[in-house]
C-alpha positions in Angstrom: 20.8 15.4 -29.4 20.5 11.7 -28.6 18.8 10.5 -25.5 21.4 9.2 -23.1 19.0 8.4 -20.3 20.1 5.1 -18.8 17.5 2.3 -19.2 17.2 0.2 -16.1 17.7 -3.5 -16.6 14.5 -5.6 -16.9 13.9 -7.9 -14.0 13.8 -11.6 -14.7 13.5 -14.5 -12.2 16.9 -15.5 -10.6 15.5 -18.7 -9.1 18.4 -21.1 -8.7 21.1 -18.7 -10.0 24.4 -18.6 -8.2 25.3 -15.9 -5.7 26.7 -12.9 -7.6 27.6 -10.0 -5.3 28.2 -6.5 -6.5 29.8 -3.6 -4.6 27.6 -1.4 -2.4 29.1 1.9 -1.4 26.4 4.4 -0.5 27.5 7.9 0.5 27.8 8.3 4.2 26.2 11.5 5.3 27.6 13.5 8.3 26.1 12.7 11.7 24.6 16.2 12.1 22.8 15.9 8.7 21.6 12.4 9.6 20.2 13.7 12.9 18.5 16.6 11.1 17.0 14.3 8.5 15.7 11.8 11.1 14.1 14.6 13.2 12.4 16.1 10.1 11.2 12.7 8.9 9.8 11.9 12.4 8.0 15.3 12.4 6.5 14.7 9.0 5.4 11.2 9.7 3.8 12.3 12.9 1.3 14.2 10.8 0.2 11.2 8.8 -3.4 10.2 9.3 -5.8 7.8 7.7 -8.3 9.7 5.7 -11.9 8.6 4.9 -13.2 11.9 3.5 -11.5 12.7 0.2 -11.8 15.6 -2.3 -12.5 14.6 -5.9 -9.8 16.9 -7.1 -7.3 15.1 -9.4 -3.8 14.3 -8.1 -0.6 14.3 -10.2 -0.5 10.8 -11.6 3.3 10.7 -11.6 3.3 11.3 -7.9 1.3 8.2 -7.3 3.5 6.2 -9.8 6.6 7.4 -8.1 5.2 6.3 -4.7 4.5 2.9 -6.1 8.0 2.7 -7.5 9.3 3.5 -3.9 7.1 0.8 -2.5 8.5 -1.7 -5.0 12.0 -1.2 -3.5 10.8 -3.0 -0.4 12.8 -6.0 0.8 11.1 -9.3 0.0 11.7 -13.0 0.8 14.4 -14.4 -1.5 14.0 -11.1 -3.5 11.0 -12.5 -5.3 9.1 -9.2 -5.1 5.7 -10.9 -4.8 3.5 -7.9 -5.4 1.4 -6.2 -8.1 0.0 -2.7 -7.8 -3.1 -1.9 -9.8 -3.8 1.8 -10.3 -7.5 2.3 -10.8 -8.6 5.7 -12.1 -11.7 4.7 -14.1 -14.8 5.9 -12.2 -16.9 3.0 -13.3 -14.4 0.4 -12.1 -14.1 2.3 -8.8 -17.9 2.2 -8.5 -18.0 -1.5 -9.0 -15.3 -2.0 -6.4 -17.2 0.2 -3.9 -20.5 -1.7 -4.4 -18.8 -5.1 -4.0 -16.9 -3.9 -0.9 -20.0 -2.4 0.7 -21.9 -5.7 0.2 -19.2 -7.5 2.2 -18.9 -4.8 4.8 -22.6 -4.8 5.5 -22.4 -8.5 6.2 -19.4 -7.9 8.5 -21.0 -5.0 10.4 -24.2 -6.9 10.8 -22.6 -9.7 12.7 -19.7 -11.4 10.9 -17.1 -9.3 12.8 -18.3 -10.2 16.3 -18.9 -7.8 19.2 -15.3 -7.6 20.3 -14.1 -6.5 16.9 -16.9 -4.0 16.6 -16.1 -2.6 20.0 -12.5 -2.0 18.8 -13.7 -0.2 15.7 -16.3 1.9 17.5 -13.9 4.7 18.6 -12.9 5.1 14.9 -16.4 5.9 13.7 -16.2 3.4 10.8 -19.2 1.8 9.1 -20.2 -0.2 6.0 -20.4 2.9 3.8 -17.2 3.3 1.8 -17.6 6.6 -0.1 -13.8 7.0 -0.2 -13.6 4.4 -2.9 -15.5 6.7 -5.4 -14.7 10.1 -3.9 -10.9 9.7 -4.1 -9.7 10.1 -7.7 -7.6 6.9 -7.6 -7.4 3.6 -6.0 -4.2 1.5 -5.6 -5.2 -2.2 -5.3 -2.3 -4.3 -4.0 -2.1 -7.9 -4.8 0.2 -10.5 -3.4 1.6 -13.2 -5.8 1.3 -16.5 -4.0 3.5 -18.2 -6.6 5.1 -17.4 -10.0 5.0 -19.4 -13.2 8.1 -20.2 -15.2 8.3 -20.2 -19.0 7.7 -23.9 -19.0 4.5 -23.5 -17.0 6.0 -24.7 -13.7 4.7 -23.1 -10.5 7.3 -21.8 -8.0 6.4 -20.9 -4.5 7.0 -17.4 -3.2 8.3 -17.1 0.4 7.3 -14.7 3.2 4.6 -13.2 0.9 2.5 -11.6 3.7 5.5 -10.0 5.3 7.0 -8.8 2.0 3.8 -7.2 0.7 3.0 -5.7 4.1 6.4 -3.9 4.2 5.8 -2.7 0.6 2.4 -1.3 1.6 3.9 0.5 4.6 6.5 2.1 2.3 3.7 3.1 -0.1 1.7 4.8 2.6 4.8 6.7 3.7 5.8 7.7 0.2 2.3 9.0 -0.5 2.2 11.0 2.7 5.6 12.5 2.2 4.5 13.5 -1.3 1.6 15.5 0.0 -1.2 13.0 -0.6 -3.6 11.3 1.8 -4.5 7.6 1.8 -6.4 4.9 3.6 -5.7 1.2 3.7 -8.9 -0.8 3.3 -9.2 -4.6 3.6 -12.7 -5.7 2.9 -13.1 -9.4 3.7 -13.4 -11.5 1.7 -11.7 -9.8 -1.2 -12.0 -12.3 -4.0 -14.2 -9.9 -6.0 -11.1 -7.7 -6.6 -9.4 -10.3 -8.6 -12.5 -10.7 -10.7 -13.2 -7.0 -11.2 -9.6 -6.2 -12.1 -9.1 -9.4 -14.2 -6.0 -10.5 -12.3 -4.4 -14.0 -12.8 -5.0 -17.0 -10.5 -1.7 -16.6 -8.7 -2.6 -13.2 -7.3 -4.6 -12.6 -4.1 -5.9 -9.2 -3.1 -4.1 -7.7 -0.1 -5.5 -4.2 0.3 -7.4 -1.3 -1.4 -5.8 2.1 -0.9 -7.8 5.2 -1.9 -5.4 8.1 -2.8 -6.1 11.8 -3.0 -6.4 15.0 -1.1 -8.5 15.3 2.1 -11.9 17.0 1.6 -12.3 20.5 2.9 -14.6 19.2 5.6 -12.4 16.2 6.4 -12.4 15.0 10.0 -10.4 12.2 11.6 -10.7 10.4 14.9 -9.0 12.3 17.8 -6.5 9.6 18.5 -3.2 9.6 20.4 -0.3 7.5 19.3 1.8 5.5 21.6 4.9 7.4 22.7 8.4 6.3 21.8 9.0 4.9 25.3 5.9 2.8 25.0 7.0 1.1 21.8 10.8 1.1 22.2 12.7 -1.2 24.6 16.5 -0.8 24.8 18.8 -3.6 26.0 
């Protein structure tokens, strides 16, 4: 039997191409089904927490890849998709990333952050020790592409890069949580070492490091309360 699985088209830059619309007719679900889906999604997402104590148990690699694929559906400025996701499983590479991150974090906690920032962090119980980078079985390091290079070597600017990559990361965290995995978004500053350790090209700038795995059996999280809907929603 021949394999009839459809192969998705390979993306190529559309810079300067004419507008070519195609039909979009998604199935409209019944209102009661929509209400049920929304309520269930709200319930599931209310259980999402940032985890800093990970089990070393392996996770299904395809689950992480599918979550990254979901993140890559995010909207982006001019549809330029200015992101690269690096899945790091190698223990030695994760160790190097942790050591470099902790060097920067020690400098930050020893004074670079400033007292106001440290006071904001204090209720969360964070410090310069980043064991999650080696305890979690995988890291997803997200890079933003500041520009892209054409076949002739010409540089082309990407637009709304921070916004685009931020949306993609939010979708990644949601996809991981809904797939049963825990995650943490970590942004050591500065992050230049990530491009060097992971051998990324000059047009890429590290955006975040995201440990992925299962919570440790003794995992604890800060006893936080989220803002209620009426605190974040204003209707006009």
